N, CA, C, O and the ligand as a Tripos MOL2 file, in Angstrom:
@<TRIPOS>MOLECULE
protein
  269   267    68     0     0
PROTEIN
NO_CHARGES

@<TRIPOS>ATOM
      1 N           0.8380   -1.1980    0.0000 N.3       1 MET1
      2 CA          0.0000    0.0000    0.0000 C.3       1 MET1
      3 C           0.8760    1.2520    0.0000 C.2       1 MET1
      4 O           1.8620    1.3240    0.7330 O.2       1 MET1
      5 N           0.5250    2.2050   -0.7970 N.am      2 PRO2
      6 CA          1.3320    3.4240   -0.8430 C.3       2 PRO2
      7 C           1.0330    4.3710    0.3160 C.2       2 PRO2
      8 O          -0.0390    4.3350    0.9190 O.2       2 PRO2
      9 N           1.9980    5.2010    0.5970 N.am      3 MET3
     10 CA          1.8390    6.1870    1.6680 C.3       3 MET3
     11 C           1.4180    7.5200    1.0650 C.2       3 MET3
     12 O           1.9980    7.9960    0.0890 O.2       3 MET3
     13 N           0.4080    8.1000    1.6650 N.am      4 TYR4
     14 CA         -0.0720    9.3860    1.1890 C.3       4 TYR4
     15 C           0.0750   10.4330    2.2860 C.2       4 TYR4
     16 O          -0.0350   10.1410    3.4770 O.2       4 TYR4
     17 N           0.3220   11.6320    1.8540 N.am      5 GLU5
     18 CA          0.4890   12.7240    2.7970 C.3       5 GLU5
     19 C          -0.7660   13.5870    2.7970 C.2       5 GLU5
     20 O          -1.3320   13.9050    1.7520 O.2       5 GLU5
     21 N          -1.1760   13.9520    3.9970 N.am      6 PHE6
     22 CA         -2.3650   14.7660    4.1380 C.3       6 PHE6
     23 C          -2.0550   16.0010    4.9680 C.2       6 PHE6
     24 O          -1.1120   16.0230    5.7580 O.2       6 PHE6
     25 N          -2.8660   17.0210    4.7700 N.am      7 ARG7
     26 CA         -2.7330   18.2120    5.5830 C.3       7 ARG7
     27 C          -4.1130   18.6760    6.0120 C.2       7 ARG7
     28 O          -5.0270   18.8240    5.2020 O.2       7 ARG7
     29 N          -4.2300   18.8980    7.3030 N.am      8 CYS8
     30 CA         -5.5060   19.3130    7.8600 C.3       8 CYS8
     31 C          -5.7640   20.7700    7.5230 C.2       8 CYS8
     32 O          -4.8900   21.6190    7.6970 O.2       8 CYS8
     33 N          -6.9650   21.0600    7.0400 N.am      9 GLU9
     34 CA         -7.2970   22.4310    6.6930 C.3       9 GLU9
     35 C          -7.7600   23.2210    7.9140 C.2       9 GLU9
     36 O          -7.8880   24.4430    7.8550 O.2       9 GLU9
     37 N          -8.0060   22.5330    8.9990 N.am     10 LYS10
     38 CA         -8.4500   23.2160   10.2200 C.3      10 LYS10
     39 C          -7.2700   23.7120   11.0410 C.2      10 LYS10
     40 O          -7.2090   24.8800   11.4240 O.2      10 LYS10
     41 N          -6.3390   22.8130   11.3030 N.am     11 CYS11
     42 CA         -5.2290   23.1660   12.1850 C.3      11 CYS11
     43 C          -3.8850   23.1360   11.4650 C.2      11 CYS11
     44 O          -2.8700   23.5400   12.0320 O.2      11 CYS11
     45 N          -3.8720   22.6680   10.2370 N.am     12 GLY12
     46 CA         -2.6370   22.6720    9.4660 C.3      12 GLY12
     47 C          -1.7120   21.5170    9.7700 C.2      12 GLY12
     48 O          -0.5540   21.5190    9.3530 O.2      12 GLY12
     49 N          -2.2080   20.5340   10.4890 N.am     13 GLU13
     50 CA         -1.4070   19.3720   10.8390 C.3      13 GLU13
     51 C          -1.1240   18.5300    9.6010 C.2      13 GLU13
     52 O          -2.0070   18.2680    8.7840 O.2      13 GLU13
     53 N           0.1200   18.1210    9.4880 N.am     14 LYS14
     54 CA          0.4860   17.2350    8.3940 C.3      14 LYS14
     55 C           0.6520   15.8260    8.9300 C.2      14 LYS14
     56 O           1.2840   15.6080    9.9640 O.2      14 LYS14
     57 N           0.0740   14.8710    8.2110 N.am     15 PHE15
     58 CA          0.1980   13.4840    8.6460 C.3      15 PHE15
     59 C           0.1930   12.5730    7.4430 C.2      15 PHE15
     60 O          -0.2590   12.9370    6.3570 O.2      15 PHE15
     61 N           0.7100   11.3760    7.6640 N.am     16 GLU16
     62 CA          0.8050   10.4000    6.5790 C.3      16 GLU16
     63 C          -0.0160    9.1670    6.9170 C.2      16 GLU16
     64 O          -0.1330    8.7650    8.0750 O.2      16 GLU16
     65 N          -0.5730    8.5870    5.8830 N.am     17 ARG17
     66 CA         -1.3890    7.3860    6.0580 C.3      17 ARG17
     67 C          -1.0440    6.3720    4.9780 C.2      17 ARG17
     68 O          -0.7950    6.7080    3.8200 O.2      17 ARG17
     69 N          -1.0410    5.1380    5.4030 N.am     18 LEU18
     70 CA         -0.9200    4.0520    4.4320 C.3      18 LEU18
     71 C          -2.3190    3.6520    3.9970 C.2      18 LEU18
     72 O          -3.0730    3.0460    4.7590 O.2      18 LEU18
     73 N          -2.6540    3.9950    2.7670 N.am     19 LEU19
     74 CA         -4.0170    3.7730    2.3100 C.3      19 LEU19
     75 C          -4.0340    3.2360    0.8940 C.2      19 LEU19
     76 O          -3.1300    3.5080    0.1050 O.2      19 LEU19
     77 N          -5.0530    2.4830    0.5810 N.am     20 PRO20
     78 CA         -5.2690    2.1320   -0.8230 C.3      20 PRO20
     79 C          -5.6840    3.3720   -1.5990 C.2      20 PRO20
     80 O          -6.1090    4.3770   -1.0290 O.2      20 PRO20
     81 N          -5.5500    3.2730   -2.8960 N.am     21 TYR21
     82 CA         -5.7550    4.4350   -3.7610 C.3      21 TYR21
     83 C          -7.1280    5.0670   -3.5830 C.2      21 TYR21
     84 O          -7.2530    6.2900   -3.5150 O.2      21 TYR21
     85 N          -8.1420    4.2400   -3.5090 N.am     22 LEU22
     86 CA         -9.5030    4.7560   -3.4210 C.3      22 LEU22
     87 C          -9.7510    5.4620   -2.0960 C.2      22 LEU22
     88 O         -10.5010    6.4370   -2.0320 O.2      22 LEU22
     89 N          -9.1110    4.9600   -1.0340 N.am     23 GLU23
     90 CA         -9.2870    5.5770    0.2730 C.3      23 GLU23
     91 C          -8.5460    6.9050    0.3670 C.2      23 GLU23
     92 O          -8.9620    7.8280    1.0670 O.2      23 GLU23
     93 N          -7.4350    6.9700   -0.3610 N.am     24 ALA24
     94 CA         -6.6120    8.1790   -0.3020 C.3      24 ALA24
     95 C          -7.2880    9.3700   -0.9550 C.2      24 ALA24
     96 O          -6.9180   10.5160   -0.7030 O.2      24 ALA24
     97 N          -8.2750    9.1000   -1.7920 N.am     25 LYS25
     98 CA         -8.9830   10.1880   -2.4430 C.3      25 LYS25
     99 C          -9.9830   10.8490   -1.4920 C.2      25 LYS25
    100 O         -10.4560   11.9600   -1.7290 O.2      25 LYS25
    101 N         -10.2840   10.1360   -0.4160 N.am     26 LYS26
    102 CA        -11.2660   10.6750    0.5170 C.3      26 LYS26
    103 C         -10.5860   11.5680    1.5490 C.2      26 LYS26
    104 O          -9.3710   11.5300    1.7410 O.2      26 LYS26
    105 N         -11.4120   12.3640    2.1970 N.am     27 THR27
    106 CA        -10.9130   13.2210    3.2520 C.3      27 THR27
    107 C         -10.6310   12.3900    4.4970 C.2      27 THR27
    108 O         -11.4440   11.5640    4.9110 O.2      27 THR27
    109 N          -9.4650   12.6280    5.0810 N.am     28 GLN28
    110 CA         -9.0510   11.8370    6.2260 C.3      28 GLN28
    111 C          -9.2460   12.6040    7.5370 C.2      28 GLN28
    112 O          -9.2660   13.8340    7.5770 O.2      28 GLN28
    113 N          -9.3880   11.8250    8.5900 N.am     29 GLU29
    114 CA         -9.5560   12.4420    9.9030 C.3      29 GLU29
    115 C          -8.2160   12.8930   10.4490 C.2      29 GLU29
    116 O          -7.2530   12.1270   10.4790 O.2      29 GLU29
    117 N          -8.1660   14.1220   10.8720 N.am     30 CYS30
    118 CA         -6.9350   14.6750   11.4060 C.3      30 CYS30
    119 C          -6.6330   14.0620   12.7800 C.2      30 CYS30
    120 O          -7.5220   14.0020   13.6290 O.2      30 CYS30
    121 N          -5.3990   13.6060   13.0100 N.am     31 PRO31
    122 CA         -5.0560   13.0040   14.2900 C.3      31 PRO31
    123 C          -4.9200   14.0300   15.4070 C.2      31 PRO31
    124 O          -4.8530   13.6660   16.5810 O.2      31 PRO31
    125 N          -4.8800   15.2730   15.0580 N.am     32 ARG32
    126 CA         -4.6680   16.3330   16.0460 C.3      32 ARG32
    127 C          -5.9900   16.9310   16.5360 C.2      32 ARG32
    128 O          -6.2680   16.9660   17.7350 O.2      32 ARG32
    129 N          -6.7920   17.3990   15.5840 N.am     33 CYS33
    130 CA         -8.0500   18.0290   15.9820 C.3      33 CYS33
    131 C          -9.2400   17.1040   15.7500 C.2      33 CYS33
    132 O         -10.3760   17.4400   16.0840 O.2      33 CYS33
    133 N          -8.9630   15.9290   15.1700 N.am     34 GLU34
    134 CA         -9.9790   14.9030   14.9540 C.3      34 GLU34
    135 C         -11.1530   15.3850   14.1150 C.2      34 GLU34
    136 O         -12.2960   14.9730   14.3110 O.2      34 GLU34
    137 N         -10.8400   16.2620   13.1840 N.am     35 LYS35
    138 CA        -11.8520   16.7100   12.2350 C.3      35 LYS35
    139 C         -11.5900   16.0540   10.8820 C.2      35 LYS35
    140 O         -10.4580   15.7070   10.5470 O.2      35 LYS35
    141 N         -12.6480   15.8980   10.1310 N.am     36 LEU36
    142 CA        -12.4930   15.3420    8.7860 C.3      36 LEU36
    143 C         -12.0460   16.4560    7.8350 C.2      36 LEU36
    144 O         -12.7950   16.8970    6.9640 O.2      36 LEU36
    145 N         -10.8330   16.8820    8.0300 N.am     37 SER37
    146 CA        -10.3300   18.0120    7.2470 C.3      37 SER37
    147 C          -8.9750   17.7260    6.6360 C.2      37 SER37
    148 O          -8.2950   18.6410    6.1720 O.2      37 SER37
    149 N          -8.5790   16.4750    6.6330 N.am     38 GLY38
    150 CA         -7.2830   16.1260    6.0630 C.3      38 GLY38
    151 C          -7.3660   15.9590    4.5660 C.2      38 GLY38
    152 O          -7.9000   14.9750    4.0550 O.2      38 GLY38
    153 N          -6.8260   16.9440    3.8760 N.am     39 LYS39
    154 CA         -6.8200   16.8780    2.4170 C.3      39 LYS39
    155 C          -5.4720   16.3520    1.9420 C.2      39 LYS39
    156 O          -4.4280   16.6510    2.5200 O.2      39 LYS39
    157 N          -5.5210   15.5810    0.8980 N.am     40 ARG40
    158 CA         -4.3150   14.9560    0.3830 C.3      40 ARG40
    159 C          -3.3640   15.9850   -0.2280 C.2      40 ARG40
    160 O          -3.7650   16.8570   -0.9980 O.2      40 ARG40
    161 N          -2.1120   15.8520    0.1370 N.am     41 VAL41
    162 CA         -1.0890   16.7400   -0.4010 C.3      41 VAL41
    163 C          -0.4480   16.0490   -1.5930 C.2      41 VAL41
    164 O           0.0930   14.9470   -1.4950 O.2      41 VAL41
    165 N          -0.5310   16.7320   -2.7070 N.am     42 VAL42
    166 CA          0.0820   16.1960   -3.9140 C.3      42 VAL42
    167 C           1.4430   16.8650   -4.0960 C.2      42 VAL42
    168 O           1.5480   18.0590   -4.3770 O.2      42 VAL42
    169 N           2.4540   16.0620   -3.9290 N.am     43 SER43
    170 CA          3.8060   16.5930   -4.0470 C.3      43 SER43
    171 C           4.2290   16.6190   -5.5040 C.2      43 SER43
    172 O           3.9840   15.6760   -6.2570 O.2      43 SER43
    173 N           4.8580   17.6960   -5.8810 N.am     44 ALA44
    174 CA          5.3170   17.8450   -7.2600 C.3      44 ALA44
    175 C           6.7000   17.2230   -7.4160 C.2      44 ALA44
    176 O           7.6510   17.6460   -6.7590 O.2      44 ALA44
    177 N           6.8120   16.2340   -8.2720 N.am     45 PRO45
    178 CA          8.0820   15.5420   -8.4470 C.3      45 PRO45
    179 C           9.0960   16.3520   -9.2570 C.2      45 PRO45
    180 O          10.3050   16.2250   -9.0590 O.2      45 PRO45
    181 N           8.5950   17.1800  -10.1630 N.am     46 SER46
    182 CA          9.5090   17.9400  -11.0110 C.3      46 SER46
    183 C           9.8000   19.2980  -10.4010 C.2      46 SER46
    184 O           8.9020   19.9680   -9.8910 O.2      46 SER46
    185 N          11.0470   19.6910  -10.4570 N.am     47 VAL47
    186 CA         11.4630   20.9630   -9.8690 C.3      47 VAL47
    187 C          11.2440   22.1090  -10.8480 C.2      47 VAL47
    188 O          10.5820   23.0980  -10.5340 O.2      47 VAL47
    189 N          11.8070   21.9560  -12.0230 N.am     48 SER48
    190 CA         11.6870   23.0000  -13.0310 C.3      48 SER48
    191 C          10.6010   22.6500  -14.0390 C.2      48 SER48
    192 O          10.4080   21.4860  -14.3910 O.2      48 SER48
    193 N           9.9080   23.6640  -14.4870 N.am     49 ALA49
    194 CA          8.8540   23.4390  -15.4600 C.3      49 ALA49
    195 C           9.4620   23.1560  -16.8300 C.2      49 ALA49
    196 O          10.5390   23.6360  -17.1840 O.2      49 ALA49
    197 N           8.7320   22.3680  -17.5610 N.am     50 SER50
    198 CA          9.2220   22.0300  -18.8930 C.3      50 SER50
    199 C           9.0100   23.1920  -19.8470 C.2      50 SER50
    200 O           7.9290   23.7780  -19.8990 O.2      50 SER50
    201 N          10.0050   23.5060  -20.5690 N.am     51 GLN51
    202 CA          9.9030   24.5940  -21.5310 C.3      51 GLN51
    203 C          10.7960   24.3120  -22.7360 C.2      51 GLN51
    204 O          11.8330   23.6560  -22.6380 O.2      51 GLN51
    205 N          10.3540   24.8260  -23.8570 N.am     52 GLY52
    206 CA         11.1410   24.6950  -25.0700 C.3      52 GLY52
    207 C          11.1180   23.2980  -25.6470 C.2      52 GLY52
    208 O          12.1160   22.8240  -26.1910 O.2      52 GLY52
    209 N           9.9940   22.6490  -25.5300 N.am     53 SER53
    210 CA          9.9100   21.3100  -26.0850 C.3      53 SER53
    211 C           8.9020   21.2870  -27.2240 C.2      53 SER53
    212 O           7.7320   21.6200  -27.0360 O.2      53 SER53
    213 N           9.3490   20.9050  -28.3710 N.am     54 GLY54
    214 CA          8.4490   20.8460  -29.5190 C.3      54 GLY54
    215 C           8.2750   19.4310  -29.9830 C.2      54 GLY54
    216 O           8.7520   19.0540  -31.0530 O.2      54 GLY54
    217 N           7.6080   18.6610  -29.2020 N.am     55 GLY55
    218 CA          7.4910   17.2530  -29.5500 C.3      55 GLY55
    219 C           6.0800   16.8430  -29.8920 C.2      55 GLY55
    220 O           5.7290   15.6650  -29.8210 O.2      55 GLY55
    221 N           5.2680   17.8180  -30.2620 N.am     56 PHE56
    222 CA          3.9030   17.4730  -30.6100 C.3      56 PHE56
    223 C           3.7900   17.1300  -32.0960 C.2      56 PHE56
    224 O           4.4530   17.7450  -32.9320 O.2      56 PHE56
    225 N           2.9840   16.1860  -32.4070 N.am     57 GLY57
    226 CA          2.7640   15.8450  -33.7850 C.3      57 GLY57
    227 C           3.7690   14.8460  -34.3280 C.2      57 GLY57
    228 O           4.0070   14.7820  -35.5340 O.2      57 GLY57
    229 N           4.3390   14.0890  -33.4550 N.am     58 GLY58
    230 CA          5.2940   13.0950  -33.9000 C.3      58 GLY58
    231 C           4.6960   11.7080  -33.8470 C.2      58 GLY58
    232 O           3.5190   11.5380  -33.5290 O.2      58 GLY58
    233 N           5.4850   10.7490  -34.1500 N.am     59 GLY59
    234 CA          4.9930    9.3820  -34.0890 C.3      59 GLY59
    235 C           5.9920    8.5160  -33.3340 C.2      59 GLY59
    236 O           6.5860    7.5940  -33.8930 O.2      59 GLY59
    237 N           6.1590    8.8220  -32.0880 N.am     60 GLY60
    238 CA          7.1820    8.1250  -31.3110 C.3      60 GLY60
    239 C           6.7490    6.7610  -30.8880 C.2      60 GLY60
    240 O           7.2530    5.7530  -31.3840 O.2      60 GLY60
    241 N           5.8070    6.7210  -29.9650 N.am     61 CYS61
    242 CA          5.3760    5.4410  -29.4650 C.3      61 CYS61
    243 C           4.0100    5.0780  -30.0300 C.2      61 CYS61
    244 O           3.2060    5.9550  -30.3460 O.2      61 CYS61
    245 N           3.7670    3.8420  -30.1480 N.am     62 GLY62
    246 CA          2.5000    3.4080  -30.6770 C.3      62 GLY62
    247 C           2.6930    2.2350  -31.6030 C.2      62 GLY62
    248 O           3.8160    1.8490  -31.9270 O.2      62 GLY62
    249 N           1.5900    1.6830  -32.0170 N.am     63 PRO63
    250 CA          1.6860    0.5340  -32.9360 C.3      63 PRO63
    251 C           2.1710    0.9590  -34.3030 C.2      63 PRO63
    252 O           1.6570    1.9000  -34.9060 O.2      63 PRO63
    253 N           3.1360    0.2700  -34.7580 N.am     64 THR64
    254 CA          3.6620    0.5730  -36.0920 C.3      64 THR64
    255 C           3.2120   -0.5020  -37.0880 C.2      64 THR64
    256 O           2.7140   -1.5580  -36.7000 O.2      64 THR64
    257 N           3.3890   -0.2240  -38.3110 N.am     65 GLY65
    258 CA          3.0050   -1.1750  -39.3320 C.3      65 GLY65
    259 C           1.5390   -1.1120  -39.6440 C.2      65 GLY65
    260 O           0.8140   -2.0910  -39.4710 O.2      65 GLY65
    261 N           1.1110    0.0090  -40.0910 N.am     66 PHE66
    262 CA         -0.2930    0.2020  -40.3690 C.3      66 PHE66
    263 C          -0.6220   -0.3370  -41.7470 C.2      66 PHE66
    264 O          -0.2370    0.2530  -42.7560 O.2      66 PHE66
    265 N          -1.3000   -1.4040  -41.7960 N.am     67 GLY67
    266 CA         -1.6790   -1.9090  -43.0850 C.3      67 GLY67
    267 C          -0.9310   -3.0510  -43.5170 C.2      67 GLY67
    268 O          -1.1710   -3.5700  -44.6080 O.2      67 GLY67
    269 ZN         -6.4880   19.1620   12.3380 Zn       68 ZN68
@<TRIPOS>BOND
     1     1     2 1
     2     2     3 1
     3     3     4 2
     4     3     5 am
     5     5     6 1
     6     6     7 1
     7     7     8 2
     8     7     9 am
     9     9    10 1
    10    10    11 1
    11    11    12 2
    12    11    13 am
    13    13    14 1
    14    14    15 1
    15    15    16 2
    16    15    17 am
    17    17    18 1
    18    18    19 1
    19    19    20 2
    20    19    21 am
    21    21    22 1
    22    22    23 1
    23    23    24 2
    24    23    25 am
    25    25    26 1
    26    26    27 1
    27    27    28 2
    28    27    29 am
    29    29    30 1
    30    30    31 1
    31    31    32 2
    32    31    33 am
    33    33    34 1
    34    34    35 1
    35    35    36 2
    36    35    37 am
    37    37    38 1
    38    38    39 1
    39    39    40 2
    40    39    41 am
    41    41    42 1
    42    42    43 1
    43    43    44 2
    44    43    45 am
    45    45    46 1
    46    46    47 1
    47    47    48 2
    48    47    49 am
    49    49    50 1
    50    50    51 1
    51    51    52 2
    52    51    53 am
    53    53    54 1
    54    54    55 1
    55    55    56 2
    56    55    57 am
    57    57    58 1
    58    58    59 1
    59    59    60 2
    60    59    61 am
    61    61    62 1
    62    62    63 1
    63    63    64 2
    64    63    65 am
    65    65    66 1
    66    66    67 1
    67    67    68 2
    68    67    69 am
    69    69    70 1
    70    70    71 1
    71    71    72 2
    72    71    73 am
    73    73    74 1
    74    74    75 1
    75    75    76 2
    76    75    77 am
    77    77    78 1
    78    78    79 1
    79    79    80 2
    80    79    81 am
    81    81    82 1
    82    82    83 1
    83    83    84 2
    84    83    85 am
    85    85    86 1
    86    86    87 1
    87    87    88 2
    88    87    89 am
    89    89    90 1
    90    90    91 1
    91    91    92 2
    92    91    93 am
    93    93    94 1
    94    94    95 1
    95    95    96 2
    96    95    97 am
    97    97    98 1
    98    98    99 1
    99    99   100 2
   100    99   101 am
   101   101   102 1
   102   102   103 1
   103   103   104 2
   104   103   105 am
   105   105   106 1
   106   106   107 1
   107   107   108 2
   108   107   109 am
   109   109   110 1
   110   110   111 1
   111   111   112 2
   112   111   113 am
   113   113   114 1
   114   114   115 1
   115   115   116 2
   116   115   117 am
   117   117   118 1
   118   118   119 1
   119   119   120 2
   120   119   121 am
   121   121   122 1
   122   122   123 1
   123   123   124 2
   124   123   125 am
   125   125   126 1
   126   126   127 1
   127   127   128 2
   128   127   129 am
   129   129   130 1
   130   130   131 1
   131   131   132 2
   132   131   133 am
   133   133   134 1
   134   134   135 1
   135   135   136 2
   136   135   137 am
   137   137   138 1
   138   138   139 1
   139   139   140 2
   140   139   141 am
   141   141   142 1
   142   142   143 1
   143   143   144 2
   144   143   145 am
   145   145   146 1
   146   146   147 1
   147   147   148 2
   148   147   149 am
   149   149   150 1
   150   150   151 1
   151   151   152 2
   152   151   153 am
   153   153   154 1
   154   154   155 1
   155   155   156 2
   156   155   157 am
   157   157   158 1
   158   158   159 1
   159   159   160 2
   160   159   161 am
   161   161   162 1
   162   162   163 1
   163   163   164 2
   164   163   165 am
   165   165   166 1
   166   166   167 1
   167   167   168 2
   168   167   169 am
   169   169   170 1
   170   170   171 1
   171   171   172 2
   172   171   173 am
   173   173   174 1
   174   174   175 1
   175   175   176 2
   176   175   177 am
   177   177   178 1
   178   178   179 1
   179   179   180 2
   180   179   181 am
   181   181   182 1
   182   182   183 1
   183   183   184 2
   184   183   185 am
   185   185   186 1
   186   186   187 1
   187   187   188 2
   188   187   189 am
   189   189   190 1
   190   190   191 1
   191   191   192 2
   192   191   193 am
   193   193   194 1
   194   194   195 1
   195   195   196 2
   196   195   197 am
   197   197   198 1
   198   198   199 1
   199   199   200 2
   200   199   201 am
   201   201   202 1
   202   202   203 1
   203   203   204 2
   204   203   205 am
   205   205   206 1
   206   206   207 1
   207   207   208 2
   208   207   209 am
   209   209   210 1
   210   210   211 1
   211   211   212 2
   212   211   213 am
   213   213   214 1
   214   214   215 1
   215   215   216 2
   216   215   217 am
   217   217   218 1
   218   218   219 1
   219   219   220 2
   220   219   221 am
   221   221   222 1
   222   222   223 1
   223   223   224 2
   224   223   225 am
   225   225   226 1
   226   226   227 1
   227   227   228 2
   228   227   229 am
   229   229   230 1
   230   230   231 1
   231   231   232 2
   232   231   233 am
   233   233   234 1
   234   234   235 1
   235   235   236 2
   236   235   237 am
   237   237   238 1
   238   238   239 1
   239   239   240 2
   240   239   241 am
   241   241   242 1
   242   242   243 1
   243   243   244 2
   244   243   245 am
   245   245   246 1
   246   246   247 1
   247   247   248 2
   248   247   249 am
   249   249   250 1
   250   250   251 1
   251   251   252 2
   252   251   253 am
   253   253   254 1
   254   254   255 1
   255   255   256 2
   256   255   257 am
   257   257   258 1
   258   258   259 1
   259   259   260 2
   260   259   261 am
   261   261   262 1
   262   262   263 1
   263   263   264 2
   264   263   265 am
   265   265   266 1
   266   266   267 1
   267   267   268 2
@<TRIPOS>SUBSTRUCTURE
     1 MET1         2 RESIDUE 1 A MET
     2 PRO2         6 RESIDUE 1 A PRO
     3 MET3        10 RESIDUE 1 A MET
     4 TYR4        14 RESIDUE 1 A TYR
     5 GLU5        18 RESIDUE 1 A GLU
     6 PHE6        22 RESIDUE 1 A PHE
     7 ARG7        26 RESIDUE 1 A ARG
     8 CYS8        30 RESIDUE 1 A CYS
     9 GLU9        34 RESIDUE 1 A GLU
    10 LYS10       38 RESIDUE 1 A LYS
    11 CYS11       42 RESIDUE 1 A CYS
    12 GLY12       46 RESIDUE 1 A GLY
    13 GLU13       50 RESIDUE 1 A GLU
    14 LYS14       54 RESIDUE 1 A LYS
    15 PHE15       58 RESIDUE 1 A PHE
    16 GLU16       62 RESIDUE 1 A GLU
    17 ARG17       66 RESIDUE 1 A ARG
    18 LEU18       70 RESIDUE 1 A LEU
    19 LEU19       74 RESIDUE 1 A LEU
    20 PRO20       78 RESIDUE 1 A PRO
    21 TYR21       82 RESIDUE 1 A TYR
    22 LEU22       86 RESIDUE 1 A LEU
    23 GLU23       90 RESIDUE 1 A GLU
    24 ALA24       94 RESIDUE 1 A ALA
    25 LYS25       98 RESIDUE 1 A LYS
    26 LYS26      102 RESIDUE 1 A LYS
    27 THR27      106 RESIDUE 1 A THR
    28 GLN28      110 RESIDUE 1 A GLN
    29 GLU29      114 RESIDUE 1 A GLU
    30 CYS30      118 RESIDUE 1 A CYS
    31 PRO31      122 RESIDUE 1 A PRO
    32 ARG32      126 RESIDUE 1 A ARG
    33 CYS33      130 RESIDUE 1 A CYS
    34 GLU34      134 RESIDUE 1 A GLU
    35 LYS35      138 RESIDUE 1 A LYS
    36 LEU36      142 RESIDUE 1 A LEU
    37 SER37      146 RESIDUE 1 A SER
    38 GLY38      150 RESIDUE 1 A GLY
    39 LYS39      154 RESIDUE 1 A LYS
    40 ARG40      158 RESIDUE 1 A ARG
    41 VAL41      162 RESIDUE 1 A VAL
    42 VAL42      166 RESIDUE 1 A VAL
    43 SER43      170 RESIDUE 1 A SER
    44 ALA44      174 RESIDUE 1 A ALA
    45 PRO45      178 RESIDUE 1 A PRO
    46 SER46      182 RESIDUE 1 A SER
    47 VAL47      186 RESIDUE 1 A VAL
    48 SER48      190 RESIDUE 1 A SER
    49 ALA49      194 RESIDUE 1 A ALA
    50 SER50      198 RESIDUE 1 A SER
    51 GLN51      202 RESIDUE 1 A GLN
    52 GLY52      206 RESIDUE 1 A GLY
    53 SER53      210 RESIDUE 1 A SER
    54 GLY54      214 RESIDUE 1 A GLY
    55 GLY55      218 RESIDUE 1 A GLY
    56 PHE56      222 RESIDUE 1 A PHE
    57 GLY57      226 RESIDUE 1 A GLY
    58 GLY58      230 RESIDUE 1 A GLY
    59 GLY59      234 RESIDUE 1 A GLY
    60 GLY60      238 RESIDUE 1 A GLY
    61 CYS61      242 RESIDUE 1 A CYS
    62 GLY62      246 RESIDUE 1 A GLY
    63 PRO63      250 RESIDUE 1 A PRO
    64 THR64      254 RESIDUE 1 A THR
    65 GLY65      258 RESIDUE 1 A GLY
    66 PHE66      262 RESIDUE 1 A PHE
    67 GLY67      266 RESIDUE 1 A GLY
    68 ZN68       269 GROUP 0 **** ****
């Protein structure tokens, strides 16, 4: 099971839970104020934004040999 990070919108408490994917989408109970205000924190894996990439309209991946 993956670990998800949550942050309480009431008190700002950050906590982690081991949850299945479907459960992680739901609001979690805060361990500090015990309110259902724990929203999932989505961490950004990329540091710098992508720029200057012109890779649209190509045929990189996909089934080849049409016909
Ligand atoms: Zn809280």
